[in-house]
DRENDO-1510 file (C-alpha; in Angstrom, 1 decimal, always signed):
<recs>
REC; n; res; u; v; w
REC; 1; MET; +0.0; +0.0; +0.0 .
REC; 2; ILE; +1.3; +3.5; -0.9 .
REC; 3; ASN; +1.2; +6.1; +1.8 .
REC; 4; ILE; +0.0; +9.3; +0.1 .
REC; 5; LEU; +1.6; +11.5; +2.7 .
REC; 6; ASP; +5.1; +10.0; +2.0 .
REC; 7; ARG; +6.9; +12.3; -0.3 .
REC; 8; THR; +10.1; +10.4; -0.8 .
REC; 9; ASN; +9.2; +9.6; -4.4 .
REC; 10; VAL; +8.6; +13.1; -5.5 .
REC; 11; MET; +7.7; +13.4; -9.2 .
REC; 12; ASN; +7.9; +9.6; -9.6 .
REC; 13; LYS; +5.1; +7.9; -11.4 .
REC; 14; ASN; +3.2; +5.5; -9.1 .
REC; 15; SER; +0.6; +3.0; -9.9 .
REC; 16; VAL; -2.4; +3.4; -7.7 .
REC; 17; ASN; -5.2; +0.9; -8.3 .
REC; 18; GLY; -3.8; +0.2; -11.8 .
REC; 19; ARG; -3.7; +4.0; -12.7 .
REC; 20; GLN; -0.5; +5.9; -13.2 .
REC; 21; GLU; -0.3; +9.0; -11.0 .
REC; 22; LEU; +2.4; +11.6; -10.7 .
REC; 23; ASP; +3.4; +12.9; -7.3 .
REC; 24; LEU; +3.1; +16.7; -7.7 .
REC; 25; SER; +4.6; +17.7; -4.4 .
REC; 26; SER; +7.9; +18.9; -5.9 .
REC; 27; SER; +5.9; +21.8; -7.5 .
REC; 28; PHE; +5.5; +23.0; -3.9 .
REC; 29; THR; +9.2; +23.6; -3.5 .
REC; 30; ASN; +9.6; +25.3; -6.9 .
REC; 31; PHE; +7.6; +28.4; -6.0 .
REC; 32; GLY; +10.8; +29.7; -4.4 .
REC; 33; SER; +10.3; +33.4; -3.7 .
REC; 34; PHE; +7.4; +33.9; -6.0 .
REC; 35; ASP; +5.2; +36.8; -4.8 .
REC; 36; PHE; +1.5; +35.7; -4.7 .
REC; 37; GLY; +0.4; +39.2; -3.8 .
REC; 38; GLU; -2.2; +40.1; -1.2 .
REC; 39; ASP; -4.1; +37.2; +0.5 .
REC; 40; SER; -7.8; +37.0; +1.0 .
REC; 41; TRP; -9.3; +35.0; +3.8 .
REC; 42; THR; -12.2; +32.7; +4.4 .
REC; 43; THR; -13.2; +30.1; +6.9 .
REC; 44; ILE; -13.9; +26.4; +6.3 .
REC; 45; HIS; -17.6; +25.6; +6.2 .
REC; 46; ASP; -19.1; +22.6; +8.0 .
REC; 47; THR; -19.7; +20.9; +4.7 .
REC; 48; GLU; -16.0; +21.3; +3.7 .
REC; 49; LYS; -14.6; +19.4; +6.7 .
REC; 50; CYS; -11.6; +17.3; +5.4 .
REC; 51; ARG; -12.4; +18.3; +1.8 .
REC; 52; PRO; -9.8; +20.7; +0.3 .
REC; 53; ASP; -11.4; +20.0; -3.1 .
REC; 54; LEU; -14.6; +21.7; -2.0 .
REC; 55; ILE; -12.7; +24.7; -0.6 .
REC; 56; SER; -10.8; +25.0; -3.9 .
REC; 57; PHE; -14.1; +24.9; -5.8 .
REC; 58; ARG; -15.7; +27.5; -3.7 .
REC; 59; ILE; -12.7; +29.9; -3.9 .
REC; 60; TYR; -11.5; +29.2; -7.5 .
REC; 61; ARG; -14.4; +27.5; -9.2 .
REC; 62; THR; -12.3; +24.4; -9.8 .
REC; 63; ASP; -11.5; +21.5; -7.5 .
REC; 64; ALA; -8.2; +21.0; -9.2 .
REC; 65; LEU; -6.3; +23.5; -6.9 .
REC; 66; TRP; -7.0; +21.6; -3.7 .
REC; 67; TRP; -3.3; +20.8; -3.4 .
REC; 68; PHE; -2.4; +24.5; -3.7 .
REC; 69; ILE; -4.9; +25.3; -0.9 .
REC; 70; CYS; -3.2; +22.7; +1.3 .
REC; 71; TRP; +0.3; +23.8; +0.5 .
REC; 72; TYR; -0.4; +27.5; +0.8 .
REC; 73; ASN; -1.9; +27.0; +4.3 .
REC; 74; GLY; +0.5; +24.3; +5.5 .
REC; 75; PHE; -2.3; +21.7; +5.7 .
REC; 76; MET; -0.5; +18.3; +5.9 .
REC; 77; ASP; -3.4; +16.1; +7.2 .
REC; 78; PRO; -6.8; +17.0; +5.9 .
REC; 79; PHE; -8.5; +14.9; +8.6 .
REC; 80; HIS; -7.0; +17.1; +11.3 .
REC; 81; ASP; -6.2; +20.4; +9.6 .
REC; 82; ILE; -9.3; +21.0; +7.5 .
REC; 83; GLN; -12.0; +21.6; +10.1 .
REC; 84; PRO; -15.0; +24.0; +10.3 .
REC; 85; GLU; -14.2; +27.5; +11.2 .
REC; 86; VAL; -10.4; +27.2; +10.5 .
REC; 87; ALA; -9.1; +30.3; +8.7 .
REC; 88; VAL; -7.9; +29.7; +5.1 .
REC; 89; LYS; -5.7; +32.2; +3.2 .
REC; 90; PHE; -5.6; +32.3; -0.5 .
REC; 91; PRO; -4.2; +34.5; -3.3 .
REC; 92; ALA; -6.1; +35.6; -6.4 .
REC; 93; TYR; -6.6; +32.9; -9.0 .
REC; 94; GLU; -4.5; +34.8; -11.6 .
REC; 95; LYS; -1.5; +34.8; -9.2 .
REC; 96; VAL; -1.9; +31.1; -8.5 .
REC; 97; ILE; -1.7; +30.4; -12.3 .
REC; 98; GLU; +1.3; +32.7; -12.6 .
REC; 99; GLY; +3.0; +30.9; -9.7 .
REC; 100; ILE; +2.3; +27.5; -11.3 .
REC; 101; ARG; +3.8; +28.6; -14.6 .
REC; 102; TYR; +6.8; +30.1; -12.7 .
REC; 103; ALA; +7.4; +26.8; -10.8 .
REC; 104; SER; +7.0; +24.8; -14.0 .
REC; 105; GLU; +9.5; +26.9; -15.9 .
REC; 106; LYS; +11.9; +26.7; -13.0 .
REC; 107; ALA; +11.6; +22.9; -12.9 .
REC; 108; SER; +12.1; +22.6; -16.6 .
REC; 109; LYS; +15.3; +24.7; -16.4 .
REC; 110; HIS; +16.5; +22.6; -13.5 .
REC; 111; THR; +16.1; +19.3; -15.4 .
REC; 112; GLU; +17.7; +20.7; -18.6 .
REC; 113; GLY; +20.9; +21.7; -17.1 .
</recs>
């Protein structure tokens, strides 16, 4: 069984239930000193307990940025960290996309040379 919280195989392809998945956690370290700008704040709703995907959907209208919400707020364990009334900070959607592009370019340059 693969422990999803174990990040020793960063960016390795893993087979989970017969499906190839890529560990994206190395993207978290590639943001470096990227400036995400001013943060906005919200609190976790009762219906979002342990569900970063629902928080991402409410904030950004996509559930695909759940991992960013966790990284940006230092949530390591959704079962303990993502509880009702916990404050969540988040930058503007456009800044998140810029940051992802920045991290991607930085990672590409690192692997090229």
